[in-house]
C-alpha positions in Angstrom: 89.7 192.9 79.3 87.0 195.5 78.7 84.6 196.6 81.5 81.3 198.3 81.0 79.0 199.6 83.8 75.6 201.2 84.3 73.0 201.7 87.1 70.0 199.5 87.3 67.5 199.8 90.2 70.0 201.8 92.2 72.7 199.2 92.0 75.7 198.9 89.6 75.5 196.4 86.7 79.0 195.6 85.3 79.8 193.4 82.2 83.3 192.3 81.7 84.5 190.7 78.4 87.8 189.3 77.2 89.2 187.7 80.4 87.5 184.4 80.7 86.3 181.6 78.4 88.1 183.1 75.4 87.4 180.0 73.2 83.6 180.5 73.4 81.8 182.3 70.6 80.8 184.8 73.2 81.4 185.1 76.9 80.8 187.7 79.6 81.2 188.0 83.4 78.3 189.9 84.8 78.2 191.5 88.2 75.0 193.0 89.7 75.8 194.2 93.2 77.6 191.2 94.6 75.9 188.6 92.4 78.3 187.3 89.8 77.4 185.1 86.8 79.7 183.7 84.1 77.9 183.3 80.8 79.3 181.4 77.8 77.7 180.9 74.4 79.0 178.3 72.0 77.6 177.2 68.6 78.6 174.2 66.5 80.3 175.2 63.2 78.0 173.0 61.1 74.2 172.4 61.2 72.9 169.3 62.8 71.6 166.8 60.2 68.1 165.3 60.1 66.3 167.7 62.5 63.5 170.2 61.9 64.0 172.3 65.0 66.5 174.7 66.5 68.7 172.8 69.0 69.1 175.5 71.7 70.2 174.5 75.2 70.3 177.0 78.1 71.7 175.8 81.4 71.8 177.7 84.6 74.3 176.0 86.9 73.7 177.0 90.5 76.5 176.1 92.9 76.2 175.8 96.7 79.4 177.8 97.2 77.7 180.8 95.6 75.7 181.3 98.8 78.5 180.1 101.1 77.3 176.5 101.6 79.0 173.1 101.0 76.9 170.0 100.2 76.6 167.6 103.1 77.3 164.4 101.1 80.6 162.7 101.6 82.1 163.3 98.1 81.1 167.0 98.2 79.8 166.9 94.7 76.9 169.0 93.3 73.8 167.1 92.3 71.5 167.5 89.4 70.2 171.0 88.4 67.7 172.3 91.0 64.1 172.9 90.1 64.8 176.6 90.4 67.7 176.3 88.0 65.5 174.6 85.5 62.8 177.3 85.8 65.4 180.0 85.4 66.7 178.3 82.2 63.1 178.3 80.8 62.6 181.9 81.9 65.7 182.9 79.8 64.8 180.6 76.9 61.3 182.0 76.3 62.1 185.6 75.2 65.3 184.6 73.4 64.4 181.6 71.2 62.0 183.4 68.8 64.8 185.9 67.9 67.0 183.3 66.3 66.7 182.6 62.6 63.9 180.1 62.0 66.1 177.9 59.8 69.1 177.8 62.2 70.0 174.1 62.9 73.4 174.5 64.5 73.7 173.4 68.1 73.8 176.4 70.4 74.6 175.9 74.1 74.5 178.7 76.6 75.8 178.1 80.1 75.3 180.4 83.1 77.4 179.6 86.1 76.4 181.4 89.2 79.6 182.2 91.1 78.3 184.4 93.8 74.8 185.5 95.1 73.8 188.8 96.6 70.3 188.2 98.0 69.4 191.8 97.0 70.3 191.2 93.4 68.5 188.5 91.5 70.8 185.9 89.8 68.1 185.0 87.2 67.9 188.6 86.0 71.7 188.9 86.1 71.9 185.7 84.0 69.3 186.8 81.5 71.2 190.1 80.8 74.5 188.1 80.6 73.1 185.7 78.1 71.8 188.5 76.0 75.2 190.3 76.1 77.2 187.1 75.4 75.1 186.2 72.3 75.0 189.8 71.1 78.8 190.1 71.1 79.3 186.7 69.5 79.1 185.7 65.8 76.0 183.6 66.4 73.1 185.0 64.3 70.4 186.5 66.6 68.0 189.4 66.3 68.6 190.7 69.9 69.6 192.0 72.3 66.9 191.6 75.0 66.9 192.5 78.7 64.9 191.5 81.7 64.1 193.1 85.1 61.9 192.2 88.1 59.2 194.7 89.0 57.7 195.0 92.4 54.9 196.9 94.1 56.1 198.0 97.5 53.8 200.2 99.6 52.0 201.2 96.4 55.2 202.2 94.6 56.6 200.5 91.5 60.1 199.3 92.2 62.7 197.9 89.7 64.5 194.9 91.0 63.3 195.1 94.6 65.8 194.1 97.4 65.3 191.2 99.8 63.8 193.6 102.4 61.4 195.1 99.8 60.3 191.7 98.6 59.1 190.9 102.1 56.4 193.6 101.7 55.9 193.1 98.0 52.4 192.9 96.4 53.7 192.1 92.9 56.3 189.7 91.6 56.6 190.6 87.9 59.4 189.7 85.4 59.4 191.7 82.2 61.7 190.7 79.3 61.8 192.9 76.2 63.7 194.0 73.2 64.5 197.7 72.5 61.0 198.0 70.9 58.6 195.4 72.3 57.8 193.5 75.4 58.7 189.9 74.6 57.6 188.0 77.8 56.0 188.6 81.2 55.7 186.3 84.1 53.8 187.5 87.1 52.1 186.8 90.4 50.3 189.4 92.4 48.1 190.2 95.3 45.0 191.3 93.4 46.7 193.9 91.3 44.3 196.1 89.3 44.7 196.4 85.5 46.1 199.9 85.4 48.8 199.2 88.0 49.8 196.0 86.2 50.0 197.9 82.9 52.1 200.6 84.5 54.4 198.1 86.1 54.9 196.3 82.7 55.7 199.6 81.1 58.1 200.6 83.9 60.0 197.3 83.3 60.0 197.9 79.6 61.5 201.4 80.0 64.3 200.0 82.2 64.9 197.2 79.7 65.3 199.7 76.8 68.1 201.4 78.7 69.8 198.0 79.3 69.4 197.1 75.6 71.0 200.4 74.6 73.8 199.6 77.0 74.4 196.1 75.5 74.3 197.6 72.0 77.1 200.0 73.1 79.1 197.0 74.2 78.5 195.3 70.8 79.8 198.4 69.0 83.1 198.2 70.9 83.8 194.5 71.2 81.2 192.6 69.1 82.2 190.1 66.5 
């Protein structure tokens, strides 16, 4: 097993490879603080016949036990994906899909299983970085990696991946996803943020993403297929 670490927003991001899901094309276990997400990427060996689109599926599987809860139903089974899980899947899909070859017709399924949640460390950002790393080290053709961070505005200061306490006093909820060169996607809600502050927040997120992309590229050099 290989372990790689860096600091993001004052907390440690760790990516482990080679211990779990060895039959997948690419798999990583990502830890950010005490948030832990297992990401697996699998591609079919042959293209799917009779389609004119890229069959990519990204699933974020949230589990009650990740936050220390057990469902109240008698059989103790998890239900369908939550609305939040579906939205996180779309958040990850949007910046990644355009980077696959336009003529790729092989089924690609990426599963993100949230094993543990630290409320100070976003599982969606952890999953996005994990998906990028899992595909980057795999043999699936992809023009990545990408990275994503949350950017907040707390007491007038731009903050990368704000904690739960900071989010309670946050005037900006911004998600920035980017490659090493360009911003690929933004999703934002804010309390009447002026243009200059928004631009600076986007650029701050992009600068942090470039560091994470370089980190993932370093992992690819060591363990990539």
